[in-house]
N, C-alpha and C positions, 0 to 999 in steps of 0.2 A: 237221374234224380239230381236236382239242383240243391246245393247247400248254400245257406246264406253266408255272405262274406263277413268274417268276424270284424267287428269294429275295434279300434284301438283300446277303447275303455273296457271292452270285455276281456281283453288279455291281461290287463293290469289287475293283480290280486294282492291285496295287502293282508297278510296274516297278523292277527293280534297275538302278541306273546303274553301269556298269562304269568303272574308272579310265581305260581307253583312250577311252571316250566322253567323259569329262570333259576329257581332254587335247585332244580334237578339237573341243571347243566353241569358238565364235567369240568368246568373251569376251576372251581374250588368247592368241594363238597361241604355240606353243612357240618359234619363232624370235624373236618379240618379247620373250617372257619371258627368253630367253637373253641378248638384247642388253641388256635392262634390268638383269639381274644382273651382267653384265660391266661396264657403266657404273657401277653403284653400287659394285661392288668396287674399280674403278679410282679412284673418287672417295675411298673410304675409305682406300686405300693412299696416295693423294696427300696427303690431309689429315694422315694419320699421319706421313708422311715430313717434311712441313713443320713439324709440331709437334715432332717428334723432333730436327730440325736446329736448333731454337732460334727459328725464326720463330714469332711468336705468343707471345713471352715475356710480353706484356701480358695474355695470356689467363689469368684467374684472379687477377689483381692489380689489378682495377679498384676505384675508390673505393667502390662499393656492396657489395663482397664482405666477408663477415664472417669474421674470423680471430681466434681467442682462443687464446693459448698461455700455459699456466701450468705451471711446473715441467717434468715429463717428459711431459706430455700436451697435446693441442691439439685444437681444434675449428675446422673450416673449412667455411663454407657460401657458395658463390659465387653470390649472388643476382643481381648485375648481369651477370655472365658468362652465367648461364642465360637472362636476359631477352634479351640481345643475340643469343645463339645461336638462341633461339626466334624472334625477329624475322627473322633471316637465313634460317632454314629455312622460315618461312612465305612469305617473298618468293620463294624458289627454287621451292617447291611450287606457288605461284600461277602462276609462269611456265610450268610443265609442264602445268598444268590447262587452260590456254587453247588 
């Protein structure tokens, strides 16, 4: 019995990945993702409340920050503050990666 020779386009098969299948993936489960989002949201609210209450008044007024004010205009670039925030975030992220 003769079988037909498969054509190249017959062998190529593209599977569609449904969103529900992606959610069930073991990369990061939904409960873990939910916990992560809640913790990150809580941290943002806590940091915002601390800055709003006046704690961290030094933030943005460090010796390396550039502030130029002339007349009715001004330019402000917090270089030292950005470096310190970057170092702190790097340390925090390195603790979570371990």
